[in-house]
C-alpha positions in Angstrom: -31.9 -49.7 49.8 -32.9 -53.3 49.1 -33.5 -54.6 45.6 -36.6 -53.1 43.9 -38.1 -54.5 40.7 -37.6 -52.3 37.7 -40.0 -49.3 37.6 -41.7 -50.2 41.0 -42.1 -47.2 43.2 -40.9 -47.7 46.8 -40.6 -45.3 49.7 -39.6 -45.5 53.4 -39.7 -42.4 55.6 -39.8 -41.0 59.1 -41.9 -37.8 59.5 -40.2 -36.1 62.5 -40.9 -32.5 61.6 -42.3 -29.5 63.5 -46.0 -28.6 63.8 -45.4 -25.5 61.7 -43.9 -27.4 58.9 -45.8 -27.3 55.6 -46.5 -30.1 53.1 -48.8 -29.4 50.3 -49.8 -32.1 47.7 -51.0 -30.7 44.4 -53.1 -32.1 41.6 -52.4 -30.1 38.5 -55.0 -29.4 35.8 -54.7 -31.7 32.7 -53.6 -28.7 30.5 -50.9 -27.8 33.0 -49.6 -31.4 33.1 -49.4 -31.6 29.3 -47.9 -28.1 28.7 -46.2 -26.6 31.7 -43.9 -27.3 34.6 -46.2 -28.2 37.4 -46.0 -28.8 41.2 -46.6 -32.2 42.6 -45.7 -31.4 46.2 -44.1 -28.4 47.9 -43.3 -27.3 51.4 -41.1 -26.2 54.2 -39.8 -28.7 56.8 -38.2 -28.0 60.2 -36.8 -31.5 61.0 -34.9 -33.3 63.7 -33.6 -36.9 64.0 -34.7 -39.5 63.1 -36.3 -37.7 60.1 -35.4 -39.4 56.8 -36.8 -40.3 53.3 -35.7 -43.1 51.1 -37.1 -43.6 47.6 -36.7 -45.1 44.2 -38.7 -45.0 40.9 -40.7 -41.9 41.8 -41.7 -40.0 38.7 -40.7 -36.6 40.0 -37.8 -34.1 40.2 -36.9 -32.6 43.5 -35.2 -29.4 44.5 -34.4 -28.6 48.1 -32.8 -25.6 49.6 -31.3 -25.7 53.1 -32.2 -22.7 55.3 -30.4 -23.7 58.5 -28.8 -26.7 60.2 -27.5 -29.6 58.2 -29.0 -32.4 56.1 -27.4 -35.5 54.5 -28.1 -36.7 50.9 -27.0 -40.0 49.4 -27.4 -40.0 45.7 -25.7 -41.6 42.7 -23.4 -43.6 45.0 -22.1 -40.5 46.9 -22.9 -38.8 50.2 -23.3 -35.0 50.4 -23.7 -32.5 53.2 -26.5 -30.1 52.8 -25.4 -26.9 54.5 -27.2 -23.5 54.8 -27.5 -21.8 51.4 -27.0 -25.0 49.4 -29.4 -26.6 46.9 -29.8 -30.0 45.4 -31.6 -31.0 42.2 -32.3 -34.7 41.8 -34.2 -37.1 39.6 -36.4 -39.2 42.0 -36.4 -42.1 39.6 -32.9 -42.7 40.9 -32.4 -44.3 44.4 -32.0 -41.5 46.9 -31.9 -41.0 50.6 -31.8 -37.9 52.7 -32.0 -37.3 56.5 -31.5 -35.0 59.4 -28.3 -36.5 60.9 -28.0 -37.3 64.6 -27.5 -34.3 66.8 -28.6 -31.8 64.1 -31.7 -29.9 63.1 -32.4 -29.3 59.4 -34.7 -26.7 58.0 -35.3 -26.6 54.2 -37.7 -25.5 51.5 -38.5 -28.2 48.9 -40.3 -28.7 45.6 -41.4 -31.8 43.8 -42.2 -30.9 40.2 -42.5 -32.4 36.7 -43.3 -31.4 33.2 -42.6 -32.2 29.5 -39.1 -30.5 29.6 -38.2 -31.5 33.2 -35.9 -34.5 32.2 -34.1 -32.3 29.6 -33.3 -29.7 32.3 -32.0 -32.4 34.7 -29.8 -34.0 32.0 -28.4 -30.6 31.2 -27.7 -30.1 34.9 -25.7 -33.3 35.3 -24.0 -33.5 31.9 -20.6 -32.9 33.5 -21.4 -34.5 36.9 -23.9 -34.1 39.8 -23.0 -31.5 42.4 -24.5 -29.7 45.4 -24.8 -26.0 44.6 -23.4 -23.5 47.1 -22.9 -20.2 45.2 -26.5 -19.2 45.1 -28.6 -16.0 45.6 -30.2 -16.9 48.9 -32.9 -14.2 48.6 -33.9 -15.4 45.1 -34.0 -19.1 46.2 -36.1 -18.4 49.3 -38.5 -16.0 47.6 -39.0 -18.2 44.5 -39.6 -21.4 46.5 -41.9 -19.7 48.9 -43.8 -18.0 46.0 -44.3 -21.3 44.3 -45.7 -22.8 47.5 -48.0 -19.8 48.1 -49.4 -19.8 44.5 -49.9 -23.5 44.6 -51.8 -23.4 47.9 -53.9 -20.4 46.8 -54.7 -21.5 43.2 -56.6 -19.2 40.8 -57.0 -18.8 37.1 -53.4 -17.8 36.4 -51.5 -19.6 39.2 -50.3 -22.6 37.2 -48.9 -20.4 34.4 -47.2 -18.2 37.0 -45.8 -21.3 38.8 -44.5 -22.8 35.6 -42.6 -19.5 34.9 -41.1 -19.5 38.4 -39.9 -23.1 38.0 -38.2 -22.1 34.7 -36.5 -19.2 36.5 -35.5 -21.5 39.4 -34.0 -24.1 37.0 -32.3 -21.5 34.9 -30.5 -20.2 38.0 -29.5 -23.7 39.0 -28.1 -24.4 35.5 -26.2 -21.1 35.5 -24.8 -21.7 39.0 -23.8 -25.2 38.1 -21.9 -24.1 35.0 -20.3 -21.2 36.8 -19.1 -23.3 39.7 -17.6 -25.8 37.2 -15.2 -23.1 35.9 -11.9 -21.9 37.3 -12.2 -18.8 39.5 -12.2 -15.4 37.7 -13.2 -14.3 34.3 -12.6 -16.1 31.0 -8.9 -16.2 30.2 -7.7 -13.5 27.7 -6.4 -16.1 25.2 -9.9 -17.6 25.0 -11.4 -14.2 24.3 -8.8 -13.8 21.6 -9.7 -17.2 20.1 -13.4 -16.3 20.1 -12.7 -13.1 18.3 -10.6 -14.9 15.8 -13.4 -17.5 15.2 -16.1 -14.9 14.8 -14.0 -12.7 12.4 -12.4 -15.5 10.3 -14.8 -18.4 10.5 -14.7 -18.7 6.7 -11.0 -19.4 6.7 -9.2 -22.7 7.3 -9.0 -23.0 11.0 -8.1 -25.9 13.2 -7.2 -26.7 16.8 -3.6 -27.1 15.8 -3.5 -23.7 14.1 -5.2 -21.8 17.0 -3.2 -23.5 19.7 0.0 -22.5 17.9 -1.1 -19.0 17.3 -2.2 -18.4 20.9 0.6 -20.4 22.6 -1.3 -23.1 24.4 -1.4 -26.8 24.2 -4.2 -28.0 21.8 -5.3 -30.6 24.4 -5.6 -27.8 27.1 -7.3 -25.5 24.6 -9.8 -28.2 23.7 -10.7 -28.9 27.3 -10.8 -25.2 28.4 -12.9 -24.1 25.4 -15.6 -26.7 26.2 -15.6 -25.8 29.9 -16.2 -22.1 29.2 -18.4 -22.4 26.1 -20.3 -25.6 26.7 -19.4 -27.2 23.3 -16.2 -28.3 21.6 -14.3 -25.7 19.6 -14.9 -27.4 16.3 -18.6 -27.5 16.9 -18.6 -23.8 17.8 -16.9 -23.1 14.5 -19.5 -25.2 12.6 -22.3 -23.3 14.3 -20.8 -19.9 13.2 -20.5 -21.2 9.6 -24.1 -22.6 9.6 -25.5 -19.3 11.0 -23.8 -17.4 8.2 -25.0 -19.9 5.6 -28.6 -19.4 6.8 -28.3 -15.7 6.3 -26.9 -16.1 2.7 -29.6 -18.7 1.9 -32.3 -16.3 2.9 -31.0 -13.0 1.7 -28.6 -13.8 -1.2 -30.8 -15.6 -3.7 -28.3 -15.3 -6.6 -25.7 -17.4 -4.7 -25.8 -21.2 -5.3 -25.6 -23.7 -2.5 -22.0 -24.5 -3.6 -21.0 -20.8 -3.5 -22.5 -20.4 -0.1 -20.7 -23.5 1.2 -17.3 -22.1 0.1 -18.2 -18.6 1.3 -18.8 -20.0 4.8 -15.6 -21.9 5.0 -16.7 -25.4 3.9 -14.4 -27.0 1.4 -16.8 -29.7 0.2 -20.4 -29.0 -0.6 -21.5 -32.5 0.4 -20.0 -32.0 3.8 -21.8 -28.6 4.1 -25.2 -30.2 3.2 -24.7 -33.1 5.7 -23.8 -30.7 8.5 -26.7 -28.4 7.6 -29.2 -31.3 7.7 -27.8 -32.4 11.1 -28.3 -28.9 12.6 -31.5 -27.7 10.8 -33.3 -31.0 9.9 -33.5 -29.9 6.3 -31.2 -29.4 3.3 -30.0 -25.9 2.4 -32.4 -25.8 -0.6 -35.3 -26.8 1.6 -34.4 -24.1 4.1 -34.1 -21.5 1.3 -37.6 -22.5 0.0 -39.1 -22.3 3.4 -38.0 -18.7 3.6 -39.0 -17.7 0.1 -40.4 -14.2 0.0 -38.7 -13.1 3.2 -36.1 -10.9 1.5 -35.6 -7.7 3.5 -36.2 -4.3 1.8 -33.1 -2.7 0.5 -33.0 -0.1 3.3 -33.1 -2.8 6.0 -30.2 -4.9 4.7 
């Protein structure tokens, strides 16, 4: 793609698709645009060469799911084959190009969408690296994309709310599939299960990467990498979250304990460190959090 001034939308395309292909352009209600995920365009294409689309700076996110044949995607400096059963999720602000290659036919369902949380979902999707997804539930993908298209075409009082829910389900499946494909084959290793149990039962004790790697007989560098791959966050951050969760319970339901006592009971050795971490996670100090929950103490029989 040739140079395009910053933020200027540009598109080139060839529209070689069959007569039974569907392209529906949608104008969402203002309330949907402000609150929900909403459809910009959706459809089904049965394409043949020289079909292609090349864009940049389009304020939209695109999911396409290949039904049959083969497509080609160029995105983020790489080329990807789009085979039957595979899905791609891209940010159309980035330069992108997709086509039906010479000698091929390419059939696919597609969805252009947006919404207040769309960028956050996309950033979560690519936080490790961009990939084409192949281990997907084909029935779910086809049904969901077709249902979104049908509801958008036949709009009624509830269709935009239903469509938003379906987009959330679709993105949830893409995120789960992406994180699953990023793992080694098989279930979580037994040593990691043991470490999780250790953390949950002994989070208030002095624990470190060195101590755990020695106890479970793995390299601390390997442990650090594998823990984040399976749990999504570093081990130390996971331990902090366990401690903060317990601190929140004590702040709410143990009014006789001071902040300092709670800090030590949760495994923090310095109250100032506890307060700083608590503020980072909860956007308030422990005392502010306690005051916000004043009067919420559970009845004795419910503790």
